[in-house]
C-alpha positions in Angstrom: -18.0 32.0 -18.5 -14.7 30.3 -18.2 -15.1 26.7 -19.1 -12.8 23.7 -18.5 -11.5 22.4 -21.8 -12.1 18.7 -22.3 -11.7 16.1 -25.1 -13.5 12.9 -25.8 -11.6 9.6 -25.1 -12.3 6.2 -26.5 -13.6 4.8 -23.2 -17.1 3.5 -23.4 -18.1 4.4 -19.9 -20.0 7.7 -19.9 -18.1 9.1 -16.9 -14.8 8.1 -18.4 -15.4 9.4 -21.9 -14.7 13.1 -21.3 -11.5 14.1 -19.6 -9.4 17.2 -19.1 -7.2 18.1 -22.1 -3.6 19.0 -21.2 -3.5 22.5 -22.6 -4.3 26.1 -21.6 -7.9 27.4 -21.9 -8.5 28.8 -25.4 -11.4 30.3 -27.2 -13.0 27.6 -29.3 -12.4 29.7 -32.5 -8.6 29.5 -32.1 -6.7 26.9 -34.1 -5.9 23.6 -32.4 -2.1 24.3 -32.4 -2.7 26.9 -29.7 -3.4 24.0 -27.4 0.4 23.3 -27.2 2.8 25.1 -24.8 3.0 28.8 -25.7 6.6 30.1 -25.4 5.8 33.8 -25.6 4.8 35.0 -22.2 2.8 37.8 -23.7 0.9 35.4 -25.9 0.4 33.0 -23.0 -1.2 35.8 -20.9 -3.5 36.6 -23.7 -4.7 33.0 -24.1 -5.1 32.3 -20.4 -7.2 35.5 -20.0 -10.8 34.8 -19.0 -13.3 35.4 -21.7 -15.1 38.0 -19.6 -12.0 40.2 -19.3 -11.1 42.6 -22.1 -8.5 45.3 -22.7 -10.7 48.2 -23.8 -13.2 50.2 -21.7 -16.3 49.6 -23.9 -15.8 45.9 -23.9 -15.2 46.1 -20.1 -18.6 47.8 -19.6 -20.3 45.1 -21.7 -18.5 42.5 -19.7 -19.6 43.9 -16.4 -23.3 43.8 -17.5 -22.7 40.2 -18.7 -21.1 39.3 -15.4 -24.1 40.5 -13.4 -26.3 38.2 -15.4 -23.8 35.3 -15.1 -23.3 35.7 -11.4 -27.0 35.1 -11.0 -26.8 32.0 -13.1 -25.9 28.6 -11.5 -24.7 25.6 -13.3 -25.9 22.3 -11.9 -23.1 19.8 -11.6 -23.2 16.2 -10.3 -20.1 14.8 -8.5 -19.8 11.0 -8.8 -17.4 9.4 -6.3 -16.2 5.8 -6.6 -15.0 4.3 -3.4 -13.4 0.8 -3.3 -14.8 -1.8 -1.0 -12.1 -3.0 1.3 -12.0 -5.4 4.2 -10.1 -3.1 6.4 -12.1 0.1 5.5 -15.4 1.3 6.7 -17.4 -1.4 5.0 -16.1 -4.0 7.4 -19.0 -5.8 9.0 -17.0 -6.4 12.2 -16.6 -2.8 13.3 -18.5 -1.5 16.4 -19.0 1.9 14.8 -20.3 0.5 11.5 -23.9 1.3 12.6 -23.0 5.0 13.2 -21.5 5.2 9.7 -24.5 3.6 8.1 -26.7 6.2 9.7 -24.3 8.8 8.3 -24.8 7.2 4.8 -28.6 7.3 5.3 -28.5 11.0 6.2 -26.5 11.7 3.0 -23.4 13.0 4.7 -20.8 10.4 3.9 -18.3 12.7 2.2 -18.0 16.4 2.1 -16.7 17.6 -1.2 -15.5 21.1 -2.1 -14.8 22.3 -5.6 -11.8 24.7 -5.9 -11.4 27.2 -8.8 -8.0 27.4 -10.5 -8.4 31.1 -10.7 -8.4 34.0 -8.3 -11.2 36.4 -8.0 -10.4 39.1 -10.7 -11.9 41.8 -8.5 -10.3 41.0 -5.1 -7.2 39.0 -6.2 -7.9 36.3 -3.6 -9.0 32.7 -3.9 -12.6 32.2 -4.8 -14.8 30.6 -2.2 -15.1 26.8 -2.7 -18.4 25.2 -3.6 -19.4 22.6 -1.0 -21.8 19.6 -1.1 -22.3 16.4 0.7 -22.1 13.1 -1.2 -24.6 10.4 -0.4 -24.4 6.7 -1.1 -26.5 5.6 -4.1 -25.4 2.0 -4.7 -22.7 -0.6 -4.9 -21.6 -3.3 -7.4 -19.6 -5.7 -5.2 -16.2 -4.0 -5.8 -17.0 -0.4 -5.3 -19.6 2.0 -3.8 -21.0 5.0 -5.6 -21.6 8.3 -3.9 -23.2 11.3 -5.5 -23.0 15.0 -4.7 -25.0 17.8 -6.4 -23.3 21.2 -6.8 -24.7 24.6 -7.8 -21.7 26.4 -9.4 -21.7 30.1 -10.5 -21.1 30.6 -14.2 -18.1 32.8 -13.4 -16.5 30.2 -11.1 -13.8 29.3 -13.7 -12.0 26.1 -14.3 -12.2 23.5 -11.5 -8.7 22.6 -10.6 -9.0 20.7 -7.3 -11.5 19.0 -5.0 -11.2 19.0 -1.2 -12.5 15.8 0.5 -13.6 15.2 4.1 -14.4 11.7 5.2 -17.4 11.9 7.6 -17.1 8.2 8.6 -15.1 6.9 11.6 -13.0 4.6 9.4 -10.8 5.3 6.4 -11.9 4.7 2.9 -10.1 4.1 -0.4 -11.2 6.8 -2.9 -10.7 5.7 -6.5 -12.1 8.4 -8.7 -14.2 11.6 -8.8 -16.2 12.7 -11.8 -17.8 16.0 -12.2 -20.7 15.6 -14.7 -23.0 18.2 -16.2 -20.5 20.6 -17.7 -21.3 21.8 -21.2 -18.1 20.2 -22.5 -18.3 17.0 -20.6 -17.1 15.4 -17.4 -14.0 16.3 -15.4 -12.0 13.4 -14.1 -9.9 13.3 -10.9 -7.8 10.1 -10.5 -7.5 9.7 -6.8 -6.4 6.2 -5.9 -5.7 7.1 -2.3 -6.8 6.3 1.3 -8.9 9.1 2.9 -8.5 9.3 6.7 -11.5 9.8 8.9 -12.0 13.4 10.0 -12.1 12.0 13.6 -8.5 10.9 13.2 -7.4 14.1 11.4 -9.5 17.1 10.6 -7.3 18.2 7.7 -9.1 17.8 4.4 -7.5 15.9 1.5 -6.9 17.7 -1.7 -7.0 16.1 -5.1 -5.8 18.0 -8.2 -7.0 17.4 -11.7 -4.9 15.3 -14.0 -3.2 18.3 -15.5 0.6 18.7 -14.9 2.1 22.0 -14.0 5.7 22.9 -13.2 5.7 25.3 -10.2 6.0 28.5 -12.3 2.9 27.6 -14.3 0.7 26.6 -11.4 -2.7 28.4 -11.7 -2.9 31.1 -9.1 -6.0 29.6 -7.5 -4.1 26.4 -6.7 -0.7 27.8 -5.5 -1.5 27.8 -1.8 -3.0 24.3 -1.9 0.0 23.0 -3.8 2.4 24.3 -1.1 0.2 23.3 1.8 -0.1 19.7 0.6 3.7 19.4 0.3 4.0 20.8 3.8 1.5 18.3 5.2 3.4 15.4 3.6 6.7 16.5 5.1 5.3 16.7 8.6 7.2 18.3 11.5 9.6 15.5 12.3 8.1 14.9 15.7 6.0 12.2 17.3 5.3 8.6 16.4 3.6 8.1 13.1 0.1 6.6 13.0 -1.1 4.1 10.5 -3.5 6.5 8.7 -1.0 9.2 8.2 0.8 10.3 5.0 4.0 11.7 6.4 7.4 11.2 4.6 10.6 11.8 6.6 14.1 10.2 7.1 15.8 8.1 9.7 18.7 5.7 10.0 18.4 2.0 10.0 18.2 1.6 13.8 15.4 -0.9 14.0 17.0 -4.1 12.6 18.0 -5.3 16.1 15.7 -6.2 19.0 17.8 -5.6 22.1 14.7 -5.4 24.3 14.1 -9.1 23.6 17.7 -10.1 24.0 21.1 -8.3 24.0 22.2 -11.0 21.6 19.8 -9.3 19.1 21.4 -5.9 19.5 22.6 -4.5 16.1 24.4 -1.2 15.5 22.5 1.5 13.5 23.3 1.8 9.8 23.6 5.4 8.7 26.3 7.8 9.9 30.0 8.3 9.8 30.9 4.8 11.2 28.5 2.8 9.1 27.2 4.8 6.1 23.9 3.8 4.6 20.9 5.2 2.7 18.1 6.5 4.9 14.8 4.8 5.6 11.3 6.2 6.4 11.1 7.7 9.8 8.5 6.0 12.1 9.1 8.0 15.3 8.8 5.0 17.6 10.3 5.3 21.1 13.8 4.1 21.6 14.7 0.7 23.1 15.1 0.5 26.8 18.1 -1.7 26.5 19.8 0.3 23.8 19.1 4.1 23.4 20.6 4.0 19.9 17.9 1.5 18.7 14.3 2.1 18.0 11.7 -0.2 19.6 10.2 -2.7 17.3 6.5 -3.2 17.0 4.2 -5.7 15.3 3.8 -3.7 12.1 6.2 -1.0 10.8 4.7 2.3 9.7 4.8 3.4 6.1 2.8 6.4 4.7 -0.7 5.1 4.1 -0.7 5.3 0.3 2.5 3.3 0.1 0.9 0.2 1.5 0.1 -2.9 -0.5 -3.3 -3.2 -2.1 -5.5 -5.9 -0.7 -5.0 -8.0 -3.8 -1.3 -8.0 -3.2 -1.7 -8.6 0.5 -3.8 -11.7 -0.2 -1.1 -13.1 -2.5 2.0 -11.8 -0.8 2.8 -9.3 2.0 1.6 -10.2 5.5 -0.3 -13.2 4.2 2.3 -15.1 2.2 5.6 -14.0 3.6 4.4 -13.9 7.2 2.8 -17.2 6.7 6.2 -18.6 5.8 7.9 -16.9 8.7 5.3 -17.2 11.4 3.5 -20.5 10.6 5.5 -22.5 8.1 8.9 -22.1 9.6 7.8 -23.1 13.1 6.3 -26.2 11.5 9.6 -26.9 9.8 11.3 -26.5 13.2 9.1 -29.3 14.6 9.9 -31.6 11.7 13.6 -30.7 11.6 14.3 -30.6 15.3 18.1 -30.4 14.8 18.6 -27.0 13.1 22.2 -27.9 12.1 21.4 -31.3 10.6 22.8 -31.6 7.1 21.3 -33.6 4.2 22.8 -37.1 4.3 22.5 -37.8 0.6 21.7 -35.9 -2.6 18.5 -37.9 -3.1 17.3 -36.4 0.2 17.5 -33.0 -1.4 15.8 -34.3 -4.5 12.9 -35.7 -2.4 11.9 -32.1 -1.4 10.5 -31.8 -5.0 9.1 -35.3 -5.3 7.9 -36.4 -1.9 8.0 -33.3 0.3 8.0 -32.9 4.1 5.0 -33.9 6.2 3.6 -31.0 8.1 2.7 -31.7 11.8 -0.8 -33.0 12.4 -1.8 -30.2 14.7 -3.1 -26.8 13.5 -5.2 -28.1 10.6 -6.8 -24.7 10.3 -3.4 -23.1 9.8 -2.4 -25.6 7.2 -5.6 -25.0 5.3 -4.8 -21.3 5.4 -1.3 -22.0 4.2 -2.6 -24.1 1.3 -4.8 -21.3 0.3 -2.1 -18.7 0.4 0.8 -20.8 -0.9 -0.7 -23.5 -3.2 2.7 -24.0 -4.9 4.2 -25.1 -1.6 1.6 -26.6 0.7 -0.2 -29.6 -0.9 -3.1 -31.6 0.4 -2.6 -35.3 -0.3 -6.1 -36.6 -0.6 -6.8 -40.2 0.1 -3.6 -40.7 2.1 -2.8 -40.6 5.7 -0.1 -37.9 5.1 -2.6 -35.0 5.0 -0.7 -31.8 4.3 2.9 -31.7 2.9 5.4 -29.0 2.0 6.5 -29.9 -1.5 8.5 -27.6 -3.6 8.1 -27.1 -7.3 11.0 -28.2 -9.4 13.0 -25.2 -10.6 13.1 -24.7 -14.3 16.9 -25.1 -14.2 16.8 -28.5 -12.6 13.8 -29.5 -14.7 15.8 -29.0 -17.9 19.0 -30.6 -16.6 19.1 -32.4 -13.2 22.9 -32.0 -13.0 23.1 -28.4 -14.3 24.6 -27.2 -10.9 27.5 -29.7 -11.1 29.0 -28.4 -14.4 31.8 -25.9 -14.4 30.6 -24.4 -17.6 27.2 -23.6 -16.0 29.0 -22.1 -13.0 30.8 -19.7 -15.4 27.7 -19.1 -17.6 25.7 -17.9 -14.6 28.1 -15.0 -14.0 26.8 -13.4 -17.2 23.3 -14.9 -17.5 22.3 -16.0 -14.0 20.9 -14.4 -10.9 23.9 -12.1 -10.2 25.3 -10.9 -13.5 26.5 -7.6 -11.9 29.7 -8.8 -10.2 31.8 -10.1 -13.1 34.5 -7.7 -14.1 37.5 -7.5 -16.4 41.0 -8.1 -15.0 42.8 -5.0 -15.9 46.1 -5.4 -13.9 48.4 -8.3 -13.2 49.4 -9.6 -10.7 46.3 -9.3 -8.6 46.8 -7.3 -5.4 44.6 -6.4 -2.4 44.1 -2.8 -1.2 43.8 -3.8 2.4 46.4 -3.1 5.1 48.9 -6.0 4.9 49.9 -5.6 8.5 46.3 -6.4 9.6 45.1 -8.7 6.8 48.2 -10.4 5.4 50.2 -10.1 2.2 48.6 -8.0 -0.6 49.8 -10.3 -3.4 47.4 -12.9 -4.6 48.3 -16.6 -4.5 47.0 -16.9 -8.1 50.3 -16.8 -10.0 51.1 -16.5 -13.7 52.3 -20.1 -13.6 48.9 -21.3 -12.4 46.9 -19.4 -15.0 49.2 -20.2 -17.9 48.9 -23.9 -17.0 45.1 -23.7 -16.9 44.9 -21.8 -20.2 46.9 -24.5 -21.7 49.5 -22.5 -23.6 46.9 -20.9 -25.9 48.0 -17.5 -24.6 50.0 -16.1 -21.8 48.3 -14.5 -18.8 49.9 -11.1 -19.7 48.5 -11.4 -23.3 45.1 -12.5 -21.9 44.9 -9.4 -19.8 46.0 -7.2 -22.7 43.4 -8.8 -25.0 40.6 -8.6 -22.4 40.1 -12.3 -22.0 40.6 -12.6 -18.3 37.6 -11.9 -15.9 37.1 -12.2 -12.2 34.5 -12.4 -9.4 36.3 -10.6 -6.6 35.0 -10.6 -3.0 38.4 -10.6 -1.4 38.6 -7.1 0.0 34.9 -6.8 0.9 34.8 -10.0 2.9 38.3 -10.4 4.4 37.8 -7.8 7.2 34.8 -9.8 8.5 36.4 -13.3 8.4 37.6 -13.2 12.0 34.2 -11.9 13.3 32.1 -14.4 11.3 34.2 -17.4 12.3 33.3 -16.7 15.9 29.7 -17.5 15.1 28.5 -21.0 15.3 27.9 -23.0 12.1 29.5 -20.7 9.5 32.8 -20.1 7.9 34.0 -17.2 5.8 37.0 -16.5 3.5 38.0 -13.7 1.3 37.7 -15.0 -2.2 38.5 -14.6 -5.9 37.4 -16.6 -8.9 39.1 -16.2 -12.3 37.6 -17.0 -15.7 38.9 -17.2 -19.3 37.0 -16.0 -22.3 36.9 -18.9 -24.8 37.0 -18.3 -28.6 33.3 -19.2 -28.9 32.4 -16.4 -26.4 31.8 -18.6 -23.3 33.7 -18.4 -20.0 35.8 -21.1 -18.5 36.7 -21.2 -14.8 40.4 -21.2 -14.1 41.1 -20.8 -10.4 39.5 -20.0 -7.0 41.5 -18.4 -4.3 40.4 -18.6 -0.6 42.1 -16.5 2.1 42.0 -16.4 5.8 43.8 -13.4 7.4 46.1 -13.7 10.4 43.8 -14.5 13.4 43.6 -16.2 16.7 47.4 -16.6 16.8 47.4 -18.3 13.4 49.3 -17.0 10.4 47.6 -16.1 7.2 46.2 -19.0 5.1 45.5 -18.8 1.5 45.2 -21.5 -1.2 44.3 -21.7 -4.9 42.1 -24.4 -6.2 41.7 -25.4 -9.9 39.7 -27.8 -12.0 41.4 -31.1 -12.0 41.4 -34.7 -13.4 42.3 -36.2 -10.0 39.6 -37.2 -7.6 41.0 -35.4 -4.5 41.6 -32.2 -6.4 38.2 -32.4 -8.0 36.4 -32.7 -4.7 38.4 -29.8 -3.2 37.5 -27.7 -6.3 33.8 -28.5 -5.7 33.9 -27.5 -2.1 35.9 -24.3 -3.0 33.2 -23.6 -5.6 30.5 -24.0 -2.8 32.3 -21.3 -0.8 32.5 -18.9 -3.7 28.9 -19.5 -4.6 27.9 -18.8 -0.9 29.9 -15.5 -1.1 28.2 -14.7 -4.4 24.7 -15.5 -2.9 25.4 -13.2 0.0 26.8 -10.4 -2.1 23.9 -10.7 -4.5 21.2 -10.5 -1.8 22.9 -7.8 0.3 24.4 -5.6 -2.4 23.2 -6.3 -5.9 19.7 -6.8 -4.8 18.8 -5.2 -1.4 21.3 -2.3 -1.4 21.4 -1.3 -5.1 17.6 -1.4 -5.6 15.5 -1.6 -2.4 17.6 0.5 0.0 18.9 3.2 -2.3 15.4 3.8 -3.8 13.6 4.5 -0.6 15.2 8.0 -0.3 14.0 8.7 -3.9 10.5 7.8 -2.9 10.6 10.0 0.3 12.1 13.0 -1.5 9.7 12.8 -4.4 6.7 13.0 -2.1 8.2 15.7 0.1 9.4 18.0 -2.6 7.4 17.3 -5.8 3.8 18.2 -5.9 1.4 15.6 -7.3 0.8 18.2 -10.0 4.5 18.1 -11.0 5.1 16.3 -14.3 8.2 14.6 -12.9 6.2 13.3 -9.9 3.7 11.7 -12.3 6.5 10.2 -14.3 8.2 8.6 -11.3 5.1 7.6 -9.3 4.5 4.3 -11.0 8.1 3.3 -10.4 7.8 3.7 -6.6 4.7 1.6 -6.1 4.9 -0.6 -2.9 8.6 -0.1 -2.5 8.4 1.4 1.0 6.0 -1.3 2.1 8.2 -4.1 0.9 11.3 -2.5 2.5 9.5 -2.2 5.8 8.5 -5.8 5.5 12.2 -6.7 4.9 13.3 -4.8 8.0 10.6 -6.6 9.9 11.3 -10.2 8.9 14.1 -10.6 6.4 17.2 -8.5 7.1 16.4 -8.2 10.9 18.3 -9.8 13.7 17.9 -13.6 13.4 15.8 -13.1 10.2 16.2 -15.2 7.1 19.4 -13.4 5.9 21.2 -13.7 9.2 20.0 -17.2 9.9 20.8 -18.7 6.5 23.6 -16.7 4.9 27.3 -16.9 5.5 28.0 -13.5 7.1 25.3 -14.2 9.8 24.8 -11.2 12.2 27.3 -9.2 10.2 25.3 -9.4 7.0 24.0 -5.8 7.1 27.3 -4.4 8.2 28.8 -5.9 5.0 26.0 -4.2 3.0 27.0 -0.9 4.7 30.7 -1.5 3.8 29.7 -2.1 0.2 27.7 1.1 0.1 30.7 3.0 1.6 33.3 1.6 -0.8 31.4 0.9 -4.0 28.1 2.7 -4.4 27.9 5.8 -6.6 24.8 7.2 -8.1 26.5 8.0 -11.4 27.5 4.4 -11.8 24.1 2.9 -11.4 23.1 3.7 -15.0 23.6 0.4 -16.9 26.1 1.8 -19.5 28.3 3.4 -16.8 28.1 0.3 -14.7 29.3 -1.9 -17.6 32.2 0.6 -18.3 33.2 0.7 -14.7 33.5 -3.1 -14.5 35.4 -3.2 -17.8 32.6 -5.1 -19.4 32.2 -2.4 -22.1 34.0 0.5 -23.6 32.5 3.6 -25.3 32.2 3.2 -29.1 30.0 5.5 -31.1 29.9 3.0 -34.0 28.5 0.2 -31.9 24.9 -0.4 -30.8 24.0 1.7 -27.8 27.3 3.5 -28.1 29.1 0.7 -26.3 31.3 -2.2 -27.4 30.9 -5.2 -25.0 34.0 -7.0 -23.8 32.0 -10.3 -23.9 29.7 -10.0 -26.9 27.3 -12.7 -25.7 26.5 -11.2 -22.3 22.7 -11.7 -21.9 22.1 -9.3 -19.0 24.0 -6.5 -20.9 22.6 -7.4 -24.3 18.9 -7.3 -23.2 19.5 -4.6 -20.5 20.9 -2.1 -23.0 17.9 -2.4 -25.2 15.6 -1.8 -22.2 17.9 1.1 -21.1 17.6 2.8 -24.5 13.8 2.4 -24.5 13.6 4.0 -21.0 15.9 6.8 -21.9 14.0 7.6 -25.1 10.7 7.7 -23.2 12.2 9.9 -20.5 13.7 12.2 -23.2 10.4 12.7 -24.9 8.7 13.3 -21.6 11.2 15.8 -20.2 11.6 17.6 -23.5 7.8 18.3 -23.6 7.7 19.9 -20.2 11.1 21.6 -20.3 11.6 22.9 -23.9 13.9 25.7 -22.8 17.4 25.0 -21.5 17.1 27.0 -18.3 13.7 25.8 -17.1 15.2 22.8 -15.2 17.5 25.1 -13.1 14.6 27.5 -12.4 12.2 24.8 -11.2 12.4 25.2 -7.4 10.6 22.0 -6.6 12.8 20.0 -8.8 16.0 21.5 -7.4 14.8 20.9 -3.8 14.0 17.3 -4.8 17.5 16.6 -6.1 19.2 18.5 -3.2 17.2 16.5 -0.7 18.1 13.1 -2.3 21.7 13.9 -2.0 21.9 15.7 1.4 19.2 13.9 3.4 18.4 10.6 1.6 22.0 9.8 1.0 23.4 12.1 3.7 26.6 10.0 4.3 27.6 10.7 0.7 26.4 14.3 0.3 29.9 15.7 -0.2 31.0 13.2 -2.9 32.1 15.0 -6.1 30.5 12.4 -8.4 26.9 13.4 -7.9 25.4 14.7 -11.2 24.5 18.4 -11.3 21.0 19.2 -12.2 20.9 22.3 -14.5 19.7 21.2 -17.9 17.2 18.9 -19.4 20.0 16.5 -20.3 21.0 16.3 -16.7 17.5 15.6 -15.7 17.1 12.9 -18.4 20.2 11.1 -17.1 19.1 11.2 -13.5 15.5 10.0 -14.2 16.7 7.3 -16.6 19.0 5.9 -13.9 16.3 5.9 -11.2 13.8 4.2 -13.5 16.3 1.6 -14.7 17.2 0.7 -11.1 13.6 0.3 -10.0 12.6 -1.7 -13.1 15.3 -3.4 -15.2 18.0 -3.9 -12.6 15.6 -5.1 -9.9 13.9 -7.5 -12.3 17.3 -9.0 -13.4 18.4 -9.8 -9.8 15.0 -10.7 -8.3 12.7 -12.8 -10.4 15.2 -15.6 -11.1 15.8 -16.3 -7.5 13.8 -19.5 -7.4 14.9 -20.7 -10.8 18.6 -20.4 -9.8 18.4 -20.7 -6.0 15.5 -23.1 -5.6 17.8 -26.1 -6.0 20.2 -24.8 -3.4 23.4 -26.8 -4.3 23.5 -24.4 -7.4 23.6 -21.4 -5.1 24.2 -22.4 -1.5 23.6 -19.4 0.8 26.0 -20.5 3.5 29.3 -22.5 3.7 29.3 -24.1 7.2 32.7 -25.9 7.2 36.2 -24.8 6.4 38.1 -26.3 3.5 39.5 -29.8 4.2 43.0 -28.5 3.5 42.9 -25.6 6.0 44.9 -26.8 9.0 43.3 -30.3 9.0 43.8 -32.8 11.7 44.7 -36.3 10.6 41.2 -37.6 11.5 39.5 -34.7 9.5 41.6 -35.5 6.4 40.9 -39.2 6.6 37.1 -38.5 6.8 37.3 -36.3 3.7 39.3 -38.8 1.7 36.9 -41.6 2.7 33.7 -39.8 2.0 34.2 -36.5 0.1 30.5 -36.3 -0.8 29.6 -36.1 2.9 32.1 -33.2 3.3 30.3 -31.3 0.6 26.9 -31.9 2.0 28.1 -30.9 5.4 29.4 -27.6 3.9 26.0 -26.9 2.3 23.2 -25.3 4.3 21.4 -27.4 6.9 18.0 -29.0 6.1 16.3 -26.2 8.1 18.3 -23.4 6.5 17.8 -24.8 3.0 14.0 -25.3 3.2 13.6 -21.9 4.9 15.4 -20.1 2.1 13.7 -22.1 -0.6 10.2 -21.2 0.7 11.2 -17.5 0.9 12.8 -17.5 -2.6 9.6 -19.0 -4.0 7.5 -16.1 -2.7 10.1 -13.4 -3.7 10.2 -14.8 -7.2 6.4 -14.5 -7.6 4.6 -11.9 -9.7 1.4 -10.6 -8.0 -1.9 -10.6 -9.9 -2.0 -6.8 -9.6 1.6 -6.4 -10.9 2.1 -3.4 -13.2 4.8 -4.0 -15.9 6.8 -1.4 -17.5 5.2 0.1 -20.5 1.9 -1.7 -19.9 -0.3 0.9 -18.1 -0.8 4.5 -19.2 -1.2 6.8 -16.3 -4.3 9.1 -16.5 -2.2 12.3 -16.7 -0.2 10.8 -19.6 -3.4 9.8 -21.5 -4.8 13.3 -21.3 -1.8 14.9 -23.0 -1.7 14.0 -26.7 2.1 14.5 -26.9 2.8 12.4 -23.8 0.3 9.8 -24.9 2.0 9.4 -28.3 5.4 9.2 -26.6 4.2 6.5 -24.3 2.7 4.5 -27.2 6.1 4.6 -28.9 7.8 3.4 -25.6 5.3 0.5 -25.4 6.0 -0.4 -29.0 9.7 -0.6 -28.3 9.2 -2.9 -25.4 7.0 -5.2 -27.4 9.7 -5.4 -30.0 12.2 -6.1 -27.2 10.0 -9.1 -26.2 10.3 -10.5 -29.7 14.0 -9.8 -30.0 14.7 -11.6 -26.7 12.8 -14.7 -28.0 14.9 -14.6 -31.2 18.1 -14.3 -29.2 17.2 -17.3 -27.1 16.7 -19.4 -30.2 20.0 -18.4 -31.7 22.4 -21.4 -31.4 25.4 -19.1 -31.9 24.6 -17.4 -28.5 25.9 -20.2 -26.3 25.3 -18.3 -23.0 21.6 -18.4 -23.6 21.1 -21.4 -25.9 22.2 -25.0 -25.5 21.3 -28.4 -24.2 19.5 -28.0 -20.8 20.1 -24.3 -20.7 17.3 -22.1 -19.4 16.8 -19.2 -21.8 17.5 -15.7 -20.5 14.1 -14.1 -20.1 14.5 -12.0 -16.9 14.4 -8.7 -18.9 11.4 -9.6 -21.0 9.1 -6.7 -20.1 5.8 -8.6 -19.6 4.7 -11.6 -17.7 1.7 -13.4 -16.3 1.3 -13.9 -12.5 3.3 -16.5 -10.6 6.9 -17.7 -10.8 7.7 -17.2 -14.5 11.3 -16.1 -14.6 10.4 -13.1 -16.8 8.6 -9.7 -16.6 9.9 -6.3 -15.6 7.6 -4.5 -13.2 7.6 -0.7 -13.0 8.6 -0.8 -9.4 10.4 -2.7 -6.6 7.2 -4.3 -5.4 8.5 -7.6 -4.0 
């Protein structure tokens, strides 16, 4: 008899205590080291040989006699299925067909299970017939329902490598696990964690493989067909509209952001293609718009493959409940309170009152407000004993809580470029004078208005500008060339103004940055000549207020770039093709699939939600950020001009921006240009931990140099990412080749860094740094007072400069809308999975991988401690000082809520 090899785990549950061991089948008398990968093909064939097959004739005759006895012997196995109770599934008490499904349960035909052998029939060379049995409901514990099936398995059936499942109910169900109990060596565990469609929706049976990993060439012969068929099913045929229960992964362009059927004003050009390059999204197959054949018709909920959807725990705390509550219930309420959508704040204490007093919600719709209070207790408060009822009151951000005037200080403005919400834009000035690369005929002179005289004056004679460049002491935030082509378009929109901008900083001897100058540029437009002006910190009142308003413009540009490029494009958008390609080309049995799977959790769902309500026409981004309706076009321009896969690895990104140089004698092999750069300091430690974990993992499954190149699934995966997922850049020469284990380690480390560390750094500080919006205004609504002012405009500015700044800031409606959204986007869900926290079942069953993961987790725990030590170090002035919020965005672990720390495995919010 061929028996599955198992080992005992430390779990106390009887059905979780015996799991598959990740090694070939071996005779029990062989030494344990034979359980590791066998390099010799001859030796491998010998060890994988069934016990009832021998190489000499006498032994063969004895074996035949033994087989005749074994074939008449049946092994009694019990299949124990755990199904999660879900409100949307077949346990819902509101469904009309629930009675039919209950009868199905009573008849003991809830689920049809089929056991599949990993081996072919040695006599016929074909797959063995599966062993079938119905599972019947035996009980429930409030969170899950238990089903049991009884199997009679021939002794010569061989190792069970897969289970086919057919859902006999009319509604889908969420299958958590399957245990096969009764084997001589213990239980077999199948980790499913997947939605099972009803057979009435789709007759195709679901297949679940055991937790063993196999590269394609090592797939057991009995499972090869199933492996290929499952991938084919996941790819689909590229036709028809996708249904909610389906699991089909395919590509399409971003042609559903606009809504031309509602209004032609909401028409938006597709992103993806020669004119507007962009990563691809998941294909939904919806019909095209009647008003615009290039656009896809929008529906209430956007399709994503069923297993990519949020869990119900996450839905109750975020998703359609929380974000939709803000967009569909709360914002309309705000619109009733703030009837003038362009109304500015009159005084700064009006802004402060959002945190102390709040806004009264309208008296109607008490049920809705009760629902809001349940979903968003941080925002919607019930004032008991008062006539006010329900109010929208914001939590004070940690930054403001520590220092009420933090946003006002120039040193904090500079510090946040390396330790704030967008630490990915600061770059070294490598050439002087500064010049634009845009066409001067269309956009004005290429030379910057920031001259050597201005910078030398601001530095104060300590060093000349040429020496500062040479000694790597001059840095810049440069949005001049990316924004200038859109200035004329944006200025035609009501209530917003745009410039091309640059901001220069000087590296002080103590390692902090000091702002030197801001340049704002308007290109030739509307019959007017080019306008550009440089603003500097000053001791004179007029210049000081001009500097503050110029700073508001630069911060609005940085907020838009952060949201559209550093955050959305470089994490959410570019990752979706990785998710699609992984599911289309890598079998769930593939070790690289199982390595990447935790890092793709919920990403497609949150991206669909963004297309539905955040980056869509008149969504939060368009309504409240400076570029308005051109926001996503600017994101496309940044993808075209700036995005390269090979530069998304943190070390390469730092080198590209001049923030580091290669140095084999420095930690991480890099020498930072700014030694106290919290994002880089902590990020490089996390990067190294990720890369070491990936190296251990890849080296285990690909010990030979040529195995990566010969892995057809892996090669198809990387080819599809480049040629379909990022089709507009498929011919770029910078794409890494995938031939060796080293190549694979670099690619995987980059993907995992982007989905974990990079996303955490630019996402979970949003409320801390943007919750008090004067620190990071999302829009600048008025032009600079010095840009072609009328006499009356200038007099108003001189008389009341504070009012000019408040009028430039977002309106009351824009500010409160963004604040509510940022609060939710900064929140960790109760079911968040943090990097290094959870060991996947397939990792736990392989001793080598389990040990590597434990080392990875240990490194991350040390990183937690080291970050705390750095934040307490008074010499590190960019993360320690009076009123300064410690830099904790790259601390690996967190509790639920708005904590300003924690690195989830995936882009899940």
